[in-house]
C-alpha positions as CSV (number, residue, x, y, z in Angstrom):
1,X,94.4,99.1,35.5
2,X,97.3,98.7,37.0
3,X,98.8,100.8,39.7
4,X,101.5,102.9,37.3
5,X,98.6,104.0,35.1
6,X,96.8,105.3,37.7
7,X,99.9,107.2,39.4
8,X,100.4,108.3,35.8
9,X,96.5,109.8,35.5
10,X,96.8,111.1,38.6
11,X,100.1,112.8,37.9
12,X,98.9,114.5,35.3
13,X,95.8,115.9,36.6
14,X,98.3,118.2,38.1
15,X,98.1,120.0,34.4
16,X,94.1,120.7,34.5
17,X,92.5,122.0,31.6
18,X,92.9,125.8,32.1
19,X,91.2,127.8,29.4
20,X,88.6,129.6,30.9
21,X,86.2,128.5,27.8
22,X,82.8,126.7,28.2
23,X,80.9,128.9,31.4
24,X,77.1,128.0,29.7
25,X,77.0,124.3,27.9
26,X,78.2,125.4,23.5
27,X,75.8,125.6,20.3
28,X,76.3,125.6,17.9
29,X,76.0,122.3,15.1
30,X,77.6,118.9,14.4
31,X,78.2,117.7,11.0
32,X,78.1,113.0,12.6
33,X,74.6,112.0,13.1
34,X,73.2,113.9,9.9
35,X,76.2,113.9,7.4
36,X,78.1,110.6,9.1
37,X,81.2,109.1,7.0
38,X,80.1,110.1,3.8
39,X,82.8,111.2,1.6
40,X,81.0,110.1,-2.0
41,X,81.5,113.4,-3.0
42,X,81.0,113.0,-7.2
43,X,77.9,111.2,-6.6
44,X,76.7,113.5,-3.5
45,X,78.4,116.9,-3.6
46,X,75.7,118.7,-1.4
47,X,76.0,116.6,1.4
48,X,79.3,114.6,1.4
49,X,82.2,115.6,4.5
50,X,83.6,117.9,2.6
51,X,84.5,121.7,3.4
52,X,81.7,122.6,1.2
53,X,79.1,121.4,3.6
54,X,80.7,123.1,6.6
55,X,81.0,126.7,4.5
56,X,77.5,126.0,3.5
57,X,76.6,125.4,7.6
58,X,78.7,128.6,8.7
59,X,76.5,130.6,6.4
60,X,73.1,129.6,7.5
61,X,74.2,130.1,11.1
62,X,75.8,133.8,10.4
63,X,72.9,134.3,8.1
64,X,70.1,133.6,9.4
65,X,69.8,134.5,13.2
66,X,71.5,131.3,14.6
67,X,75.5,133.1,16.3
68,X,73.4,135.8,17.2
69,X,71.1,133.0,19.6
70,X,74.7,130.9,21.0
71,X,75.0,128.5,18.2
72,X,78.5,129.9,16.8
73,X,80.1,126.0,16.6
74,X,80.8,124.0,13.3
75,X,82.0,121.3,14.5
76,X,83.9,118.7,11.5
77,X,83.4,115.0,12.7
78,X,85.3,111.9,11.6
79,X,86.2,111.2,8.2
80,X,87.5,114.7,8.1
81,X,91.4,113.5,6.8
82,X,93.3,111.9,4.8
83,X,93.6,108.5,4.5
84,X,97.9,109.0,5.4
85,X,99.7,111.5,7.9
86,X,101.7,113.4,5.7
87,X,105.9,113.7,5.5
88,X,106.3,114.7,8.7
89,X,103.9,112.3,10.5
90,X,101.2,115.1,10.7
91,X,97.6,115.0,9.4
92,X,96.1,116.2,7.0
93,X,92.7,117.3,5.5
94,X,91.9,114.6,2.3
95,X,92.6,116.8,-0.4
96,X,90.7,116.5,-2.7
97,X,87.6,116.6,0.0
98,X,89.1,120.2,2.1
99,X,91.3,121.3,-1.2
100,X,92.0,124.7,0.9
101,X,93.0,122.8,4.4
102,X,91.2,122.9,7.7
103,X,93.0,126.6,8.6
104,X,91.4,127.7,5.3
105,X,88.2,126.2,7.2
106,X,89.0,127.9,10.2
107,X,89.7,131.6,8.6
108,X,86.1,131.6,7.1
109,X,84.5,130.7,9.8
110,X,86.7,133.1,12.4
111,X,85.5,136.0,10.2
112,X,81.6,135.1,10.1
113,X,82.0,135.5,14.4
114,X,81.9,131.9,14.1
115,X,84.3,128.6,15.5
116,X,85.6,125.6,14.3
117,X,85.5,122.0,15.7
118,X,87.3,119.3,15.2
119,X,87.4,115.3,15.5
120,X,89.9,113.0,16.4
121,X,90.4,109.6,17.9
122,X,92.9,108.5,20.9
123,X,93.4,105.2,19.1
124,X,95.5,103.4,15.5
125,X,92.6,104.9,13.8
126,X,89.3,107.0,14.0
127,X,86.1,104.8,14.3
128,X,85.9,105.4,10.3
129,X,89.2,104.0,9.9
130,X,91.0,107.4,9.6
131,X,94.8,107.4,11.3
132,X,94.8,108.0,15.0
133,X,96.2,109.9,17.3
134,X,98.7,107.9,19.0
135,X,100.0,108.5,22.4
136,X,103.4,109.0,20.4
137,X,101.5,111.8,17.9
138,X,99.2,113.8,21.2
139,X,101.8,116.9,21.3
140,X,102.4,117.4,17.7
141,X,98.4,116.6,17.3
142,X,97.8,119.2,19.4
143,X,100.1,121.8,17.6
144,X,98.2,121.2,14.0
145,X,95.4,122.3,15.3
146,X,96.4,125.3,17.0
147,X,98.3,126.1,14.0
148,X,95.1,125.4,12.7
149,X,92.9,128.0,14.6
150,X,91.0,125.1,15.7
151,X,88.4,126.1,18.2
152,X,87.4,122.9,19.9
153,X,88.6,119.3,19.9
154,X,86.2,115.9,20.0
155,X,88.9,113.1,21.4
156,X,87.3,109.8,20.7
157,X,88.1,106.2,21.8
158,X,88.0,103.9,19.0
159,X,90.5,101.0,18.3
160,X,92.0,101.6,22.2
161,X,91.7,100.5,25.0
162,X,91.6,101.4,29.2
163,X,95.5,101.8,29.2
164,X,95.6,104.0,26.6
165,X,92.7,106.1,27.5
166,X,94.2,106.6,30.6
167,X,97.6,107.8,29.4
168,X,96.6,109.5,26.8
169,X,93.1,111.5,27.4
170,X,95.3,113.8,30.4
171,X,98.6,113.8,28.1
172,X,95.6,115.9,25.7
173,X,94.6,118.2,28.7
174,X,98.4,119.3,29.3
175,X,99.0,118.8,25.1
176,X,96.0,121.6,24.5
177,X,97.1,124.2,27.3
178,X,100.6,123.9,26.0
179,X,99.8,126.0,22.8
180,X,98.9,128.5,24.1
181,X,95.7,128.6,22.2
182,X,92.0,128.3,24.1
183,X,91.0,125.0,22.7
184,X,87.4,123.7,24.0
185,X,87.9,119.4,24.8
186,X,85.3,117.3,24.6
187,X,86.7,113.4,25.9
188,X,84.5,110.4,24.9
189,X,86.6,108.3,27.3
190,X,83.6,107.9,29.7
191,X,81.0,106.4,27.2
192,X,84.3,103.7,26.6
193,X,84.1,102.5,30.6
194,X,80.6,102.8,30.8
195,X,79.4,106.1,32.4
196,X,79.4,105.2,35.4
197,X,81.9,105.0,38.8
198,X,84.4,103.7,40.1
199,X,85.5,102.5,36.3
200,X,84.6,106.7,36.0
201,X,86.1,109.1,38.3
202,X,84.2,112.3,37.2
203,X,86.3,114.8,39.6
204,X,89.2,113.1,37.4
205,X,87.1,114.1,34.1
206,X,86.2,117.7,35.6
207,X,89.7,118.5,35.5
208,X,90.5,117.3,32.3
209,X,87.5,118.3,30.0
210,X,85.3,121.1,29.2
211,X,82.5,118.6,28.5
212,X,81.7,114.6,28.2
213,X,79.6,111.6,26.2
214,X,78.8,109.4,28.8
215,X,76.7,107.5,27.0
216,X,76.6,105.8,22.9
217,X,75.3,107.6,19.9
218,X,72.7,109.6,19.5
219,X,70.7,108.4,16.3
220,X,67.5,109.5,14.5
221,X,64.4,108.2,16.5
222,X,62.6,108.6,19.1
223,X,63.5,105.5,20.6
224,X,67.2,106.4,20.9
225,X,65.9,110.3,22.4
226,X,64.7,108.1,25.2
227,X,67.0,105.8,26.1
228,X,69.3,109.0,26.1
229,X,66.8,110.1,28.3
230,X,66.4,107.0,30.7
231,X,70.2,106.5,31.5
232,X,70.7,110.2,32.1
233,X,67.7,110.7,34.8
234,X,68.2,107.4,36.2
235,X,72.0,108.3,36.7
236,X,71.2,111.5,37.8
237,X,72.7,111.7,40.9
238,X,75.7,110.4,40.0
239,X,75.7,113.2,37.0
240,X,74.3,115.4,38.5
241,X,77.1,117.3,40.9
242,X,79.6,117.0,38.1
243,X,78.1,119.5,35.9
244,X,79.2,123.1,36.4
245,X,80.3,126.0,34.2
246,X,83.0,124.5,31.9
247,X,82.1,121.1,32.6
248,X,79.1,119.7,31.0
249,X,77.6,116.3,31.0
250,X,77.0,115.7,27.1
251,X,74.3,113.5,25.9
252,X,75.3,114.0,22.3
253,X,72.9,116.2,19.5
254,X,70.2,117.7,18.6
255,X,68.6,115.5,15.6
256,X,65.3,118.3,15.1
257,X,65.3,118.9,12.1
258,X,65.7,115.3,10.3
259,X,63.3,112.9,9.6
260,X,62.6,110.5,13.2
261,X,61.1,112.8,15.1
262,X,57.1,114.3,14.7
263,X,57.1,118.1,16.4
264,X,56.1,117.0,19.3
265,X,59.3,114.9,20.0
266,X,60.9,117.6,18.8
267,X,59.5,120.0,21.3
268,X,60.3,117.5,23.8
269,X,64.1,117.0,23.1
270,X,64.6,121.0,23.1
271,X,62.9,121.2,26.5
272,X,64.8,117.9,28.2
273,X,68.3,118.9,27.0
274,X,67.9,122.2,28.6
275,X,67.1,121.2,31.6
276,X,69.8,118.7,31.3
277,X,72.0,122.0,31.0
278,X,73.1,120.2,27.6
279,X,75.5,121.1,25.0
280,X,73.5,122.4,22.2
281,X,74.5,120.9,18.6
282,X,72.5,120.5,16.1
283,X,73.0,117.9,13.5
284,X,70.8,118.9,10.8
285,X,71.0,120.1,6.9
286,X,70.3,123.8,8.1
287,X,69.9,124.3,4.1
288,X,66.1,122.9,3.7
289,X,65.3,122.8,7.7
290,X,61.3,123.3,8.1
291,X,60.2,126.7,10.0
292,X,58.3,124.7,12.7
293,X,61.8,123.0,13.6
294,X,63.7,126.3,13.2
295,X,60.9,127.5,15.1
296,X,62.0,125.2,17.8
297,X,65.6,125.6,18.1
298,X,65.3,129.1,17.4
299,X,63.4,129.4,20.7
300,X,64.9,132.2,22.7
301,X,63.1,131.6,26.7
302,X,64.4,127.8,26.1
303,X,67.8,128.9,25.1
304,X,67.9,131.4,28.2
305,X,67.6,128.3,30.3
306,X,69.9,126.1,28.7
307,X,72.4,129.2,29.2
308,X,72.1,130.2,32.9
309,X,74.9,131.2,34.4
310,X,74.7,129.0,37.0
311,X,75.4,126.4,35.4
312,X,73.2,123.4,37.6
313,X,71.8,120.5,35.9
314,X,68.6,119.2,36.5
315,X,66.7,116.6,37.9
316,X,63.3,114.8,37.7
317,X,61.6,115.0,40.6
318,X,58.7,112.7,40.0
319,X,57.5,109.5,37.5
320,X,53.9,109.0,37.2
321,X,52.1,105.6,36.8
322,X,50.3,108.0,34.9
323,X,53.1,108.1,32.7
324,X,54.0,111.3,33.1
325,X,57.7,112.4,34.7
326,X,58.4,116.0,36.2
327,X,61.5,117.7,35.7
328,X,62.7,120.7,37.4
329,X,65.9,123.2,37.2
330,X,67.2,125.8,39.9
331,X,68.7,128.8,37.8
332,X,69.8,131.8,38.3
333,X,68.2,134.7,40.5
334,X,65.3,132.4,41.6
335,X,63.4,131.6,39.0
336,X,63.6,127.7,37.7
337,X,62.5,125.8,34.8
338,X,59.5,122.9,35.8
339,X,59.0,120.3,33.1
340,X,55.9,117.9,32.2
341,X,56.8,115.3,29.9
342,X,54.2,112.4,29.1
343,X,55.7,109.2,28.2
344,X,52.1,108.3,27.4
345,X,51.2,107.2,23.5
346,X,47.8,107.7,22.9
347,X,45.7,111.0,24.2
348,X,46.4,114.3,25.9
349,X,46.8,113.8,29.8
350,X,45.8,116.2,32.1
351,X,47.8,116.3,35.4
352,X,46.4,117.7,38.2
353,X,49.1,119.2,41.1
354,X,50.5,122.5,42.4
355,X,53.6,124.5,43.6
356,X,53.2,123.7,46.7
357,X,53.6,119.7,46.1
358,X,56.1,120.0,43.6
359,X,58.4,121.2,46.6
360,X,58.0,125.5,45.6
361,X,57.7,127.1,49.4
362,X,55.2,129.6,50.5
363,X,54.5,132.2,47.9
364,X,52.9,133.7,44.8
365,X,54.7,132.7,41.6
366,X,54.4,133.3,37.9
367,X,54.7,130.8,35.2
368,X,55.1,131.7,31.6
369,X,55.1,128.6,28.8
370,X,58.1,129.0,27.2
371,X,56.2,127.3,24.0
372,X,52.9,129.9,23.9
373,X,54.5,132.9,25.7
374,X,50.9,132.8,27.9
375,X,51.9,133.0,32.1
376,X,49.5,133.3,34.5
377,X,50.0,134.3,38.3
378,X,49.5,131.1,41.1
379,X,50.0,130.6,44.8
380,X,52.2,127.6,46.1
381,X,49.0,126.3,46.7
382,X,46.4,126.4,44.0
383,X,45.9,123.6,41.9
384,X,46.5,123.8,38.4
385,X,45.5,121.2,35.3
386,X,48.7,121.1,32.6
387,X,47.4,118.8,29.6
388,X,50.2,116.8,28.2
389,X,49.8,116.3,24.6
390,X,51.6,112.6,24.1
391,X,55.6,112.2,23.9
392,X,55.0,116.3,24.8
393,X,55.4,118.4,27.2
394,X,54.6,121.2,28.6
395,X,58.0,123.9,30.3
396,X,57.3,126.6,32.4
397,X,59.8,129.3,33.1
398,X,58.7,130.2,37.1
399,X,59.9,133.6,38.5
400,X,59.5,133.9,42.1
401,X,60.9,135.8,45.4
402,X,60.6,133.1,46.8
403,X,63.8,129.7,46.6
404,X,62.8,126.4,46.0
405,X,62.2,124.4,49.6
406,X,66.2,123.6,49.2
407,X,69.0,122.0,50.8
408,X,72.4,122.3,50.2
409,X,74.8,118.6,51.3
410,X,78.4,117.4,50.1
411,X,80.0,114.6,51.1
412,X,82.6,114.1,54.0
413,X,85.7,115.9,53.4
414,X,87.0,119.5,52.1
415,X,88.7,117.8,48.9
416,X,85.4,115.8,47.7
417,X,82.4,117.1,44.9
418,X,79.6,118.1,46.3
419,X,76.6,115.5,45.9
420,X,72.2,116.3,46.0
421,X,70.1,113.5,48.4
422,X,66.5,113.4,48.4
423,X,65.9,114.5,51.9
424,X,62.1,114.8,52.9
425,X,60.4,117.2,50.2
426,X,63.8,119.2,49.9
427,X,65.7,119.6,46.6
428,X,68.7,119.9,46.7
429,X,70.6,122.2,44.6
430,X,74.2,122.5,44.2
431,X,75.6,126.4,44.9
């Protein structure tokens, strides 16, 4: 990146995102993983990218108990627009698939207490080949979305380059702010930079965006879920300090209820996403969702962990040779989430430990299994055994009068972001 571009990007950060949105990770439904770019409404009217699909999902969110749990966003992804901008240079919805236009769809959602998200791309074209948002169109497109009363905007990065992205992502922050409408802003910028420093400036990113995609698209498979989980937790020391209310690392969609995950794996994805303080965007067919998938996605205790107001992203604290991995997330009111996850493929594994070995301080604790709802009292020194199924989880909500054994460390300098470090037996916590 050349010096003028760096200067421009830093100057634009003065107009940082100021929308007061997403104090907890956003929740809702997103079309892409399940429906991709299906535009064949003649032969596949139920599943094509059209206003009917999004209205159907809005009906399900509002009528089947999802909205009350926090699932309020209905997000359009790629392939919604006409192949051409209108005579005034504005984006326009495909007239056959969205005959009422995006404003009508937004009204339909708002009446039902829901919010509409839409997709764009900072390039000559979207990833699916539809009109992109070049630098000269950023202000026009932001104003268009505001006039349509859109509530969230995802900005992808196909058909662009590093120089364009360094200018365009901050410019869109400024343009969205200038509309006067609160529009949550999802940036794909770090995914196109490799996800990690030095290419990604997460301090700058947090000033520009409400959430950001760090990694590639999720696919409907357990291997895909595991590749994302591995990347996020292998790089947790980089990512965790920058997650906080209004600013979230996004590991991509929940694929629970689709075709690639077993029930055990579905429970695992939900639990791991809750530990990561991840956005919870389902990409499935809510009209035909199985009762098993619904129970997982509507689990109030896991949702409450995901939505904890402290907004601390959890971490992996142990990676055993047995294939058991243990994750922990500090929560408000001196509580925490504790997750035992099996990477084994052969049989249930009985894992023996104690809370003291997992860095809990001296005291008595109450633990509740978030999937079985069974509870028990444990002293920190009491050894216990958890049986974890292959590719499955046991997840506990832990309450106690005592806190985790923690210390807080900062990098040198008042303007630096907090950083977590493993120190002796402590699990540092960002407060």
